[in-house]
C-alpha positions in Angstrom: 2.1 -8.2 -2.9 3.3 -7.4 -6.4 6.5 -8.9 -7.6 8.0 -7.4 -10.8 10.9 -8.3 -13.0 14.0 -7.5 -11.0 16.5 -5.0 -12.3 20.0 -6.4 -12.4 21.7 -5.9 -9.0 25.4 -5.9 -8.3 26.9 -8.6 -6.1 26.8 -7.8 -2.4 30.0 -6.1 -1.4 32.3 -8.2 0.8 32.1 -5.8 3.8 28.3 -6.1 3.9 26.4 -8.9 5.6 23.0 -10.0 4.4 22.0 -10.9 8.0 22.7 -7.4 9.2 19.8 -4.9 8.9 20.3 -1.1 9.3 17.2 1.0 10.1 17.7 4.7 9.3 15.6 7.0 11.5 14.9 10.7 11.2 13.6 13.6 13.2 9.8 13.8 13.7 9.2 10.3 12.3 6.0 8.6 13.5 6.9 6.2 16.3 4.6 3.3 15.3 5.9 3.1 11.7 9.5 3.6 12.9 9.2 0.7 15.3 8.0 -1.9 12.8 11.4 -3.1 11.4 12.9 -2.8 14.9 10.2 -5.2 16.2 10.7 -7.7 13.3 14.5 -7.7 13.0 15.6 -6.4 16.4 14.5 -9.1 18.7 16.5 -12.3 19.2 14.0 -15.1 18.9 16.4 -18.0 18.2 15.2 -19.7 21.3 11.9 -20.1 19.6 13.4 -21.5 16.4 13.1 -18.2 14.5 15.7 -16.5 12.3 18.1 -14.0 13.7 19.1 -10.7 12.3 21.7 -8.3 13.6 20.0 -4.9 13.8 21.7 -1.5 13.6 19.4 1.4 14.5 21.0 4.4 12.8 20.3 8.1 13.2 19.9 9.6 9.7 20.5 13.1 11.1 21.6 14.8 14.3 19.7 13.5 17.4 18.1 13.0 19.7 15.2 12.4 17.3 11.8 13.8 18.4 8.9 11.5 17.5 5.3 10.9 18.2 4.0 12.1 21.6 7.2 14.1 22.3 9.3 10.9 22.8 13.0 11.4 22.0 15.0 8.6 20.3 18.8 8.3 20.6 20.0 5.4 18.5 23.3 3.4 19.1 24.6 4.1 15.6 25.1 6.8 13.0 25.0 6.5 9.2 28.5 5.0 9.1 27.2 1.8 10.7 24.9 1.2 7.7 28.0 0.4 5.6 28.0 -3.0 7.1 24.4 -3.8 6.4 23.1 -6.1 3.6 19.6 -4.7 4.1 18.9 -1.0 4.7 15.4 0.1 5.8 13.8 3.5 5.8 10.6 3.1 7.8 9.3 6.7 7.8 10.0 10.3 6.8 8.6 13.4 8.3 7.0 15.0 5.2 6.6 14.0 1.6 7.5 17.6 0.6 10.7 17.9 2.6 14.1 17.1 1.0 15.9 14.3 3.0 19.4 15.1 4.2 22.1 14.5 1.6 24.3 12.3 3.8 21.4 9.8 4.2 20.7 9.9 0.5 24.3 9.2 -0.3 24.3 6.3 2.2 21.3 4.7 0.4 22.8 5.2 -3.1 26.1 3.6 -2.0 24.2 0.7 -0.4 22.3 0.1 -3.6 25.5 0.3 -5.7 27.1 -2.3 -3.4 24.3 -4.8 -3.8 22.4 -4.2 -0.5 18.7 -4.7 -0.4 16.9 -1.4 0.2 13.4 -1.3 1.8 11.2 1.8 2.1 8.0 1.8 4.1 5.1 4.3 4.2 6.5 7.8 3.9 10.0 6.4 4.0 9.5 5.5 0.3 10.0 9.3 -0.4 13.5 9.0 0.8 14.3 6.2 -1.6 12.6 8.3 -4.4 14.7 11.4 -3.5 17.9 9.2 -3.7 16.9 8.3 -7.3 16.5 4.6 -6.4 12.9 4.3 -7.7 13.5 5.8 -11.1 12.1 3.4 -13.7 10.7 1.1 -11.0 7.3 0.1 -9.7 6.7 1.0 -6.1 4.0 1.6 -3.5 3.4 3.8 -0.4 0.5 4.8 1.8 -2.5 5.3 -0.4 -2.9 8.8 1.0 0.6 9.7 -0.2 0.5 7.9 -3.5 -0.7 10.9 -5.7 2.0 13.1 -4.2 4.7 10.5 -4.9 3.6 10.1 -8.5 3.5 13.8 -9.0 6.8 14.7 -7.4 8.7 11.7 -8.9 7.2 11.1 -12.4 9.9 8.6 -13.3 8.4 6.1 -10.8 5.4 3.9 -11.4 3.3 4.1 -8.3 1.0 1.2 -7.5 -1.3 2.6 -4.8 -3.4 -0.5 -4.4 -0.5 -2.8 -3.3 0.6 -3.5 0.2 4.1 -4.3 -0.9 6.1 -4.2 -4.2 9.1 -6.4 -4.6 11.4 -5.2 -7.3 14.4 -7.4 -6.6 16.8 -5.5 -4.3 14.5 -2.5 -4.0 11.3 -3.1 -2.0 8.5 -0.7 -1.0 5.7 -1.1 1.5 2.4 0.7 2.1 1.3 2.7 5.1 1.4 2.0 8.8 0.7 -1.7 9.6 1.5 -2.7 6.0 5.1 -2.2 6.9 4.8 -5.6 8.7 3.8 -7.2 5.4 6.9 -5.9 3.7 9.2 -6.9 6.6 7.7 -10.4 6.8 8.2 -10.7 3.0 11.9 -10.1 3.5 12.0 -12.9 6.1 10.1 -15.1 3.7 12.7 -14.4 1.0 15.6 -15.1 3.3 14.3 -18.1 5.3 11.2 -19.4 3.6 7.5 -19.2 4.1 7.4 -21.4 7.2 9.8 -19.2 9.1 7.8 -16.1 8.0 4.5 -17.7 9.1 6.0 -18.7 12.5 7.2 -15.1 13.0 3.8 -13.7 11.9 2.1 -15.9 14.5 4.5 -14.6 17.1 3.5 -11.1 16.2 -0.2 -12.0 16.1 -0.3 -10.8 12.5 -1.7 -12.6 9.4 1.1 -14.0 7.2 0.9 -13.2 3.5 -2.1 -11.0 3.7 -4.1 -11.0 0.4 -5.7 -8.0 -1.1 -4.3 -4.5 -1.1 -4.9 -1.0 0.1 -8.1 -0.4 -1.8 -10.5 -1.2 1.1 -8.9 1.6 3.1 -9.1 4.4 0.5 -11.3 7.4 1.3 -12.8 9.8 -1.2 -10.8 12.9 -0.3 -9.0 14.7 -3.1 -5.3 15.0 -2.2 -4.5 18.5 -0.8 -1.6 18.9 -3.2 -4.0 18.9 -6.1 -6.2 21.7 -4.9 -6.7 24.3 -7.6 -5.7 21.8 -10.4 -8.3 21.1 -13.1 -7.7 17.4 -12.4 -8.8 18.0 -8.7 -11.9 19.8 -9.9 -12.9 16.9 -12.1 -12.3 14.4 -9.3 -14.3 16.5 -6.8 -17.1 16.9 -9.4 -17.2 13.2 -10.0 -17.4 12.5 -6.3 -20.5 14.7 -6.2 -22.1 12.9 -9.1 -21.4 9.3 -8.4 -25.1 8.4 -8.5 -25.3 9.6 -12.1 -24.2 7.6 -15.2 -21.0 9.7 -15.6 -17.9 8.2 -17.3 -14.2 9.2 -17.8 -15.1 11.2 -20.9 -17.4 13.4 -18.8 -14.5 13.9 -16.3 -12.1 14.9 -19.0 -14.7 17.4 -20.3 -15.0 18.8 -16.8 -11.3 19.3 -16.7 -11.4 20.9 -20.2 -8.9 18.4 -21.5 -8.9 15.8 -24.3 -9.5 12.3 -23.2 -6.0 11.2 -24.1 -4.4 14.1 -22.2 -6.7 13.6 -19.2 -5.8 9.8 -19.1 -2.1 10.6 -19.3 -2.2 13.3 -16.6 -4.4 11.3 -14.3 -2.2 8.2 -14.4 0.9 10.3 -13.9 -0.6 12.2 -11.0 -2.8 9.7 -9.1 -0.9 6.5 -10.1 -3.9 4.6 -11.5 -6.1 4.9 -14.6 -9.2 7.2 -14.3 -11.6 4.3 -14.7 -10.0 2.4 -11.9 -10.2 5.4 -9.6 -13.9 6.0 -10.6 -14.9 2.4 -9.9 -13.1 2.4 -6.6 -15.0 5.5 -5.6 -18.2 3.8 -6.4 -17.3 0.7 -4.4 -16.4 3.0 -1.4 -19.7 4.9 -1.8 -21.6 1.5 -1.8 -19.6 0.5 1.3 -20.8 3.5 3.2 -24.4 2.7 2.4 -24.0 -0.9 3.3 -22.5 0.1 6.6 -25.1 2.7 7.6 -28.4 2.0 5.8 -30.9 -0.8 5.2 -31.4 0.0 1.6 -32.0 -3.0 -0.7 -28.9 -4.2 -2.6 -30.3 -3.2 -6.0 -31.0 0.3 -4.8 -27.4 0.6 -3.5 -26.1 -0.6 -6.8 -28.1 2.1 -8.6 -27.3 4.9 -6.1 -23.5 4.1 -6.3 -23.6 4.4 -10.1 -23.0 0.8 -11.0 -26.4 0.5 -12.7 -27.0 -3.1 -11.7 -26.4 -5.4 -8.8 -24.4 -7.8 -11.1 -21.9 -5.1 -11.8 -21.6 -4.1 -8.1 -21.1 -7.7 -7.0 -18.3 -8.2 -9.5 -16.4 -5.1 -8.5 -16.9 -6.0 -4.8 -15.4 -9.4 -5.4 -12.5 -8.1 -7.4 -11.6 -5.2 -5.1 -12.6 -6.4 -1.6 -12.6 -10.2 -2.1 -16.1 -10.4 -0.6 -19.8 -9.9 -1.6 -21.9 -6.9 -0.7 -24.1 -9.1 1.5 -21.1 -10.5 3.4 -19.7 -7.0 3.7 -22.9 -5.6 5.2 -23.1 -8.6 7.5 -19.7 -7.8 9.0 -21.2 -4.6 10.3 -24.5 -6.0 11.5 -23.5 -9.4 13.0 -22.7 -9.3 16.7 -19.0 -10.0 17.2 -19.7 -13.2 19.3 -21.6 -14.7 16.4 -19.0 -14.1 13.7 -17.2 -17.4 14.4 -20.3 -19.5 13.9 -18.8 -22.0 11.5 -16.3 -22.8 14.3 -13.2 -23.5 12.3 -9.9 -21.7 13.0 -8.8 -18.8 11.0 -5.6 -19.7 9.1 -3.1 -16.8 9.2 -5.9 -14.4 10.3 -8.1 -14.9 7.2 -11.7 -14.0 7.5 -14.0 -17.0 8.1 -17.0 -16.2 6.1 -20.1 -18.3 5.9 -19.8 -20.2 2.5 -23.5 -20.0 2.0 -23.4 -16.2 2.1 -20.7 -16.0 -0.5 -22.2 -18.5 -2.9 -25.7 -17.1 -2.7 -24.7 -13.5 -3.3 -21.9 -13.5 -5.8 -22.6 -14.2 -9.4 -20.4 -16.8 -11.1 -17.9 -14.3 -12.3 -14.4 -15.6 -11.7 -12.7 -12.2 -12.2 -13.5 -8.8 -13.7 -10.2 -7.5 -15.0 -9.3 -3.8 -14.9 -9.9 -2.2 -18.2 -7.0 -0.4 -19.9 -8.4 3.0 -20.9 -5.7 3.5 -23.4 -7.2 0.7 -25.4 -10.6 2.4 -25.4 -12.4 0.0 -23.1 -15.8 1.3 -21.8 -16.5 1.9 -18.1 -19.2 0.0 -16.2 -21.5 2.8 -17.0 -21.6 1.7 -20.6 
Protein backbone atom coordinates (compact mmCIF):
# COMPACT_ATOMS: atom_id res chain seq x y z
CA UNK A 1 0.00 0.00 0.00
CA UNK A 2 1.30 3.42 -0.92
CA UNK A 3 -0.40 6.49 0.50
CA UNK A 4 0.54 9.80 -1.08
CA UNK A 5 -0.28 13.39 -0.27
CA UNK A 6 -3.93 13.77 -1.21
CA UNK A 7 -5.02 16.32 -3.78
CA UNK A 8 -7.66 18.74 -2.50
CA UNK A 9 -11.10 17.18 -2.95
CA UNK A 10 -14.45 18.98 -3.07
CA UNK A 11 -17.00 18.30 -0.38
CA UNK A 12 -19.27 15.36 -1.15
CA UNK A 13 -22.38 16.61 -2.92
CA UNK A 14 -25.60 16.46 -0.90
CA UNK A 15 -27.25 13.97 -3.28
CA UNK A 16 -24.39 11.49 -2.85
CA UNK A 17 -24.13 9.05 0.06
CA UNK A 18 -20.75 7.81 1.28
CA UNK A 19 -22.27 4.46 2.22
CA UNK A 20 -23.54 3.87 -1.32
CA UNK A 21 -21.13 2.14 -3.70
CA UNK A 22 -21.66 2.09 -7.47
CA UNK A 23 -19.77 -0.55 -9.47
CA UNK A 24 -19.57 0.19 -13.20
CA UNK A 25 -19.33 -2.91 -15.40
CA UNK A 26 -18.54 -3.18 -19.11
CA UNK A 27 -18.78 -5.71 -21.90
CA UNK A 28 -16.15 -8.45 -22.03
CA UNK A 29 -14.88 -7.66 -18.54
CA UNK A 30 -13.25 -10.59 -16.70
CA UNK A 31 -15.74 -12.14 -14.30
CA UNK A 32 -13.40 -12.66 -11.34
CA UNK A 33 -12.09 -9.10 -11.24
CA UNK A 34 -15.59 -7.70 -11.80
CA UNK A 35 -16.97 -9.71 -8.89
CA UNK A 36 -14.49 -8.49 -6.26
CA UNK A 37 -16.22 -5.22 -5.23
CA UNK A 38 -19.60 -6.98 -5.53
CA UNK A 39 -18.39 -9.53 -2.97
CA UNK A 40 -16.92 -6.97 -0.58
CA UNK A 41 -19.65 -4.32 -0.72
CA UNK A 42 -22.70 -6.18 -2.02
CA UNK A 43 -23.36 -8.68 0.80
CA UNK A 44 -25.27 -7.64 3.93
CA UNK A 45 -23.15 -8.90 6.83
CA UNK A 46 -24.65 -6.73 9.57
CA UNK A 47 -25.76 -9.88 11.37
CA UNK A 48 -22.08 -10.67 11.87
CA UNK A 49 -21.21 -7.21 13.14
CA UNK A 50 -19.70 -6.06 9.86
CA UNK A 51 -20.26 -2.72 8.09
CA UNK A 52 -23.05 -2.33 5.55
CA UNK A 53 -22.85 -0.68 2.15
CA UNK A 54 -25.65 -0.14 -0.33
CA UNK A 55 -24.38 -1.53 -3.62
CA UNK A 56 -25.51 -0.37 -7.08
CA UNK A 57 -24.29 -2.58 -9.92
CA UNK A 58 -24.38 -0.35 -13.01
CA UNK A 59 -24.01 -1.17 -16.70
CA UNK A 60 -21.43 1.16 -18.21
CA UNK A 61 -22.73 0.42 -21.70
CA UNK A 62 -25.59 -1.43 -23.37
CA UNK A 63 -26.17 -4.91 -22.01
CA UNK A 64 -26.42 -7.73 -21.39
CA UNK A 65 -22.70 -7.74 -20.76
CA UNK A 66 -20.72 -10.78 -21.99
CA UNK A 67 -17.96 -11.84 -19.63
CA UNK A 68 -15.65 -14.77 -18.92
CA UNK A 69 -16.86 -18.18 -20.07
CA UNK A 70 -19.69 -16.75 -22.12
CA UNK A 71 -21.61 -15.68 -19.01
CA UNK A 72 -23.94 -12.72 -19.57
CA UNK A 73 -24.51 -10.05 -16.93
CA UNK A 74 -27.61 -7.90 -16.67
CA UNK A 75 -27.26 -5.39 -13.84
CA UNK A 76 -30.18 -3.72 -12.02
CA UNK A 77 -28.98 -0.19 -12.81
CA UNK A 78 -27.57 2.03 -15.51
CA UNK A 79 -25.10 4.87 -15.23
CA UNK A 80 -27.72 7.26 -13.86
CA UNK A 81 -27.77 5.33 -10.58
CA UNK A 82 -24.11 6.18 -9.97
CA UNK A 83 -25.16 9.78 -9.34
CA UNK A 84 -26.23 8.75 -5.83
CA UNK A 85 -22.97 7.01 -4.92
CA UNK A 86 -20.28 8.39 -2.67
CA UNK A 87 -17.89 5.71 -3.94
CA UNK A 88 -17.66 4.71 -7.61
CA UNK A 89 -15.63 1.63 -8.59
CA UNK A 90 -14.42 0.46 -12.00
CA UNK A 91 -13.16 -3.09 -11.40
CA UNK A 92 -12.16 -4.01 -14.95
CA UNK A 93 -11.98 -2.90 -18.57
CA UNK A 94 -11.79 -5.12 -21.62
CA UNK A 95 -8.62 -3.79 -23.23
CA UNK A 96 -5.98 -1.19 -22.31
CA UNK A 97 -5.97 -0.02 -25.94
CA UNK A 98 -9.75 0.52 -26.29
CA UNK A 99 -11.32 3.89 -25.57
CA UNK A 100 -14.03 3.60 -22.88
CA UNK A 101 -17.48 4.95 -23.79
CA UNK A 102 -17.85 8.68 -23.23
CA UNK A 103 -20.99 8.45 -21.05
CA UNK A 104 -19.08 6.35 -18.53
CA UNK A 105 -16.14 8.77 -18.59
CA UNK A 106 -18.49 11.69 -18.04
CA UNK A 107 -20.06 9.86 -15.08
CA UNK A 108 -16.65 9.42 -13.49
CA UNK A 109 -15.60 13.02 -14.07
CA UNK A 110 -18.82 14.27 -12.55
CA UNK A 111 -18.48 11.96 -9.55
CA UNK A 112 -14.94 13.19 -8.90
CA UNK A 113 -16.04 16.83 -9.25
CA UNK A 114 -18.79 16.23 -6.70
CA UNK A 115 -16.41 14.77 -4.12
CA UNK A 116 -17.08 11.06 -4.65
CA UNK A 117 -14.31 8.57 -3.99
CA UNK A 118 -13.21 6.86 -7.22
CA UNK A 119 -11.58 3.43 -7.21
CA UNK A 120 -10.02 1.73 -10.25
CA UNK A 121 -8.90 -1.90 -10.09
CA UNK A 122 -6.68 -3.88 -12.45
CA UNK A 123 -7.46 -2.91 -16.07
CA UNK A 124 -10.25 -0.66 -14.78
CA UNK A 125 -7.50 1.85 -13.92
CA UNK A 126 -7.34 2.60 -17.66
CA UNK A 127 -10.89 3.94 -17.51
CA UNK A 128 -9.90 6.39 -14.76
CA UNK A 129 -6.87 7.41 -16.83
CA UNK A 130 -9.02 7.92 -19.95
CA UNK A 131 -11.30 10.19 -17.90
CA UNK A 132 -8.28 12.32 -16.98
CA UNK A 133 -8.63 11.52 -13.27
CA UNK A 134 -5.06 10.22 -12.92
CA UNK A 135 -3.29 13.22 -14.46
CA UNK A 136 -0.55 14.33 -12.07
CA UNK A 137 -1.29 11.47 -9.67
CA UNK A 138 0.45 8.31 -8.57
CA UNK A 139 -1.33 5.08 -9.39
CA UNK A 140 -0.89 1.36 -9.89
CA UNK A 141 -2.38 -1.41 -12.02
CA UNK A 142 -1.61 -5.02 -12.85
CA UNK A 143 2.18 -5.29 -13.33
CA UNK A 144 1.62 -6.68 -16.83
CA UNK A 145 -0.30 -3.54 -17.86
CA UNK A 146 1.90 -0.99 -16.07
CA UNK A 147 4.21 -0.20 -19.02
CA UNK A 148 1.19 0.32 -21.29
CA UNK A 149 -0.46 2.64 -18.75
CA UNK A 150 2.72 4.69 -18.37
CA UNK A 151 3.18 4.89 -22.13
CA UNK A 152 -0.41 5.77 -23.05
CA UNK A 153 -0.90 8.25 -20.18
CA UNK A 154 2.46 9.97 -19.61
CA UNK A 155 0.96 12.47 -17.14
CA UNK A 156 0.43 9.68 -14.61
CA UNK A 157 3.14 8.33 -12.32
CA UNK A 158 2.77 4.56 -12.41
CA UNK A 159 4.00 2.55 -9.42
CA UNK A 160 4.02 -1.04 -10.73
CA UNK A 161 5.28 -2.60 -7.50
CA UNK A 162 2.34 -1.45 -5.37
CA UNK A 163 -0.75 -3.50 -4.59
CA UNK A 164 -2.77 -0.34 -3.91
CA UNK A 165 -2.16 3.40 -4.12
CA UNK A 166 -4.28 5.75 -2.00
CA UNK A 167 -4.26 9.29 -3.35
CA UNK A 168 -7.07 10.70 -1.26
CA UNK A 169 -10.33 10.43 -3.19
CA UNK A 170 -8.69 8.57 -6.11
CA UNK A 171 -7.52 5.03 -5.33
CA UNK A 172 -6.06 2.41 -7.65
CA UNK A 173 -5.47 -1.30 -7.15
CA UNK A 174 -3.29 -3.85 -8.87
CA UNK A 175 -4.36 -6.95 -10.75
CA UNK A 176 -6.81 -9.73 -9.99
CA UNK A 177 -6.85 -10.66 -6.28
CA UNK A 178 -5.13 -7.38 -5.36
CA UNK A 179 -8.53 -5.78 -5.92
CA UNK A 180 -9.46 -7.27 -2.55
CA UNK A 181 -6.58 -5.37 -0.94
CA UNK A 182 -7.89 -2.10 -2.37
CA UNK A 183 -11.52 -2.76 -1.39
CA UNK A 184 -10.54 -3.78 2.14
CA UNK A 185 -8.50 -0.58 2.36
CA UNK A 186 -11.68 1.39 1.64
CA UNK A 187 -13.44 -0.47 4.46
CA UNK A 188 -10.48 0.28 6.73
CA UNK A 189 -10.68 3.99 5.90
CA UNK A 190 -14.43 4.08 6.53
CA UNK A 191 -14.79 1.82 9.57
CA UNK A 192 -11.33 1.19 11.03
CA UNK A 193 -8.77 -1.59 10.95
CA UNK A 194 -10.72 -3.97 13.18
CA UNK A 195 -13.73 -3.97 10.87
CA UNK A 196 -11.48 -4.51 7.84
CA UNK A 197 -9.68 -7.36 9.59
CA UNK A 198 -12.97 -9.05 10.53
CA UNK A 199 -14.20 -8.78 6.96
CA UNK A 200 -10.90 -10.13 5.64
CA UNK A 201 -11.23 -13.16 7.90
CA UNK A 202 -14.75 -13.64 6.62
CA UNK A 203 -13.36 -13.66 3.07
CA UNK A 204 -10.43 -15.93 4.09
CA UNK A 205 -8.01 -13.27 2.89
CA UNK A 206 -5.01 -11.68 4.65
CA UNK A 207 -5.81 -8.21 5.97
CA UNK A 208 -3.27 -5.51 5.15
CA UNK A 209 -1.01 -7.66 3.00
CA UNK A 210 2.56 -6.42 3.07
CA UNK A 211 4.85 -6.32 0.08
CA UNK A 212 3.82 -5.60 -3.47
CA UNK A 213 3.59 -7.05 -6.94
CA UNK A 214 7.30 -7.62 -7.49
CA UNK A 215 7.24 -11.36 -6.59
CA UNK A 216 4.73 -11.91 -9.39
CA UNK A 217 6.59 -10.15 -12.20
CA UNK A 218 7.89 -12.22 -15.08
CA UNK A 219 10.64 -11.32 -17.52
CA UNK A 220 8.57 -10.84 -20.66
CA UNK A 221 9.04 -7.62 -22.59
CA UNK A 222 5.65 -5.91 -23.00
CA UNK A 223 4.13 -6.60 -26.43
CA UNK A 224 3.43 -2.91 -26.98
CA UNK A 225 7.18 -2.20 -26.95
CA UNK A 226 8.11 -4.68 -29.68
CA UNK A 227 10.34 -2.97 -32.23
CA UNK A 228 11.26 -0.12 -29.88
CA UNK A 229 14.99 0.35 -29.09
CA UNK A 230 14.02 0.23 -25.42
CA UNK A 231 12.54 -3.24 -25.89
CA UNK A 232 15.69 -4.38 -27.68
CA UNK A 233 17.81 -3.20 -24.76
CA UNK A 234 15.54 -4.96 -22.27
CA UNK A 235 15.54 -8.22 -24.23
CA UNK A 236 19.32 -8.03 -24.58
CA UNK A 237 19.71 -7.47 -20.83
CA UNK A 238 17.53 -10.49 -20.09
CA UNK A 239 19.81 -12.62 -22.28
CA UNK A 240 22.92 -11.36 -20.46
CA UNK A 241 21.87 -11.29 -16.79
CA UNK A 242 24.79 -13.56 -15.85
CA UNK A 243 27.23 -10.93 -17.07
CA UNK A 244 28.30 -7.80 -15.17
CA UNK A 245 26.15 -5.49 -17.30
CA UNK A 246 24.81 -2.19 -16.00
CA UNK A 247 22.40 0.52 -17.10
CA UNK A 248 25.10 2.28 -19.13
CA UNK A 249 25.44 -0.89 -21.21
CA UNK A 250 21.67 -1.01 -21.72
CA UNK A 251 21.65 2.63 -22.83
CA UNK A 252 24.47 1.93 -25.29
CA UNK A 253 22.52 -1.05 -26.66
CA UNK A 254 19.56 1.28 -27.29
CA UNK A 255 21.90 3.82 -28.93
CA UNK A 256 20.80 6.47 -26.44
CA UNK A 257 22.53 8.70 -23.94
CA UNK A 258 22.27 7.56 -20.35
CA UNK A 259 20.07 10.53 -19.41
CA UNK A 260 17.71 10.03 -22.34
CA UNK A 261 17.55 6.29 -21.68
CA UNK A 262 16.73 6.85 -17.98
CA UNK A 263 14.00 9.33 -18.82
CA UNK A 264 12.40 7.17 -21.51
CA UNK A 265 12.64 4.01 -19.39
CA UNK A 266 10.95 5.65 -16.41
CA UNK A 267 8.23 7.14 -18.58
CA UNK A 268 7.54 3.89 -20.42
CA UNK A 269 8.05 1.15 -17.82
CA UNK A 270 7.18 3.14 -14.70
CA UNK A 271 10.35 2.36 -12.74
CA UNK A 272 14.01 3.30 -12.98
CA UNK A 273 16.19 1.06 -15.20
CA UNK A 274 18.31 -0.06 -12.24
CA UNK A 275 15.22 -1.10 -10.29
CA UNK A 276 14.01 -3.12 -13.26
CA UNK A 277 17.41 -4.73 -13.79
CA UNK A 278 17.77 -5.78 -10.17
CA UNK A 279 14.20 -7.13 -10.16
CA UNK A 280 15.05 -9.28 -13.20
CA UNK A 281 18.06 -10.63 -11.38
CA UNK A 282 16.00 -11.53 -8.35
CA UNK A 283 13.48 -13.30 -10.58
CA UNK A 284 16.27 -15.19 -12.36
CA UNK A 285 17.63 -16.28 -8.98
CA UNK A 286 14.11 -17.34 -7.93
CA UNK A 287 13.86 -19.68 -10.91
CA UNK A 288 17.19 -21.31 -10.04
CA UNK A 289 16.19 -21.68 -6.40
CA UNK A 290 12.91 -23.28 -7.45
CA UNK A 291 14.36 -25.78 -9.91
CA UNK A 292 18.04 -26.50 -9.13
CA UNK A 293 20.28 -27.60 -6.28
CA UNK A 294 23.02 -25.10 -7.12
CA UNK A 295 24.86 -23.64 -4.10
CA UNK A 296 23.74 -20.17 -3.03
CA UNK A 297 26.98 -18.47 -4.01
CA UNK A 298 26.75 -19.94 -7.51
CA UNK A 299 23.19 -18.70 -7.90
CA UNK A 300 24.29 -15.25 -6.79
CA UNK A 301 27.01 -15.21 -9.44
CA UNK A 302 24.84 -16.65 -12.19
CA UNK A 303 22.09 -14.13 -11.56
CA UNK A 304 24.56 -11.27 -11.89
CA UNK A 305 24.63 -10.07 -8.28
CA UNK A 306 28.30 -10.90 -7.94
CA UNK A 307 28.07 -11.93 -4.29
CA UNK A 308 25.73 -13.76 -1.94
CA UNK A 309 25.63 -10.71 0.32
CA UNK A 310 24.16 -8.59 -2.49
CA UNK A 311 21.63 -11.25 -3.43
CA UNK A 312 20.48 -11.70 0.17
CA UNK A 313 19.96 -7.97 0.58
CA UNK A 314 17.86 -7.67 -2.57
CA UNK A 315 15.80 -10.74 -1.66
CA UNK A 316 15.02 -9.24 1.71
CA UNK A 317 14.08 -5.87 0.24
CA UNK A 318 11.98 -7.16 -2.65
CA UNK A 319 10.53 -10.42 -1.31
CA UNK A 320 10.78 -9.99 2.49
CA UNK A 321 12.52 -13.34 2.82
CA UNK A 322 15.93 -14.97 2.41
CA UNK A 323 17.10 -17.08 -0.55
CA UNK A 324 17.29 -20.13 1.72
CA UNK A 325 13.76 -19.62 3.05
CA UNK A 326 12.50 -19.06 -0.49
CA UNK A 327 14.08 -22.32 -1.70
CA UNK A 328 12.69 -24.12 1.35
CA UNK A 329 9.14 -23.10 0.45
CA UNK A 330 9.50 -25.16 -2.72
CA UNK A 331 11.29 -28.10 -1.15
CA UNK A 332 9.48 -28.55 2.17
CA UNK A 333 6.45 -30.90 2.12
CA UNK A 334 3.26 -28.87 2.75
CA UNK A 335 2.45 -30.88 5.90
CA UNK A 336 5.73 -29.80 7.46
CA UNK A 337 5.50 -26.06 6.75
CA UNK A 338 3.59 -25.39 9.96
CA UNK A 339 6.29 -26.96 12.15
CA UNK A 340 6.61 -24.01 14.58
CA UNK A 341 2.92 -24.57 15.40
CA UNK A 342 1.78 -21.00 15.95
CA UNK A 343 -1.19 -19.52 14.06
CA UNK A 344 -0.70 -17.30 11.06
CA UNK A 345 -1.92 -13.77 11.86
CA UNK A 346 -3.89 -12.40 8.93
CA UNK A 347 -2.41 -15.05 6.64
CA UNK A 348 1.23 -14.09 7.18
CA UNK A 349 3.87 -16.68 6.37
CA UNK A 350 5.15 -18.49 9.45
CA UNK A 351 8.83 -18.87 8.69
CA UNK A 352 11.30 -20.64 10.89
CA UNK A 353 13.13 -17.79 12.71
CA UNK A 354 16.39 -19.76 12.64
CA UNK A 355 16.26 -19.96 8.87
CA UNK A 356 15.89 -16.21 8.52
CA UNK A 357 18.48 -15.22 11.07
CA UNK A 358 21.11 -17.62 9.77
CA UNK A 359 20.75 -16.71 6.15
CA UNK A 360 20.20 -12.96 6.04
CA UNK A 361 23.04 -10.59 6.66
CA UNK A 362 22.42 -7.84 9.22
CA UNK A 363 21.26 -5.41 6.56
CA UNK A 364 18.16 -3.58 7.76
CA UNK A 365 17.27 -2.23 4.33
CA UNK A 366 18.86 -1.64 0.96
CA UNK A 367 17.20 1.42 -0.48
CA UNK A 368 16.49 1.84 -4.17
CA UNK A 369 19.14 3.94 -5.83
CA UNK A 370 18.02 6.97 -7.75
CA UNK A 371 19.81 6.80 -11.07
CA UNK A 372 19.29 10.46 -11.74
CA UNK A 373 21.70 11.07 -8.89
CA UNK A 374 24.31 8.85 -10.50
CA UNK A 375 24.23 5.97 -8.00
CA UNK A 376 25.98 2.80 -9.18
CA UNK A 377 24.21 -0.53 -9.72
CA UNK A 378 24.97 -3.63 -7.67
CA UNK A 379 27.37 -4.61 -10.40
CA UNK A 380 29.66 -1.82 -9.41
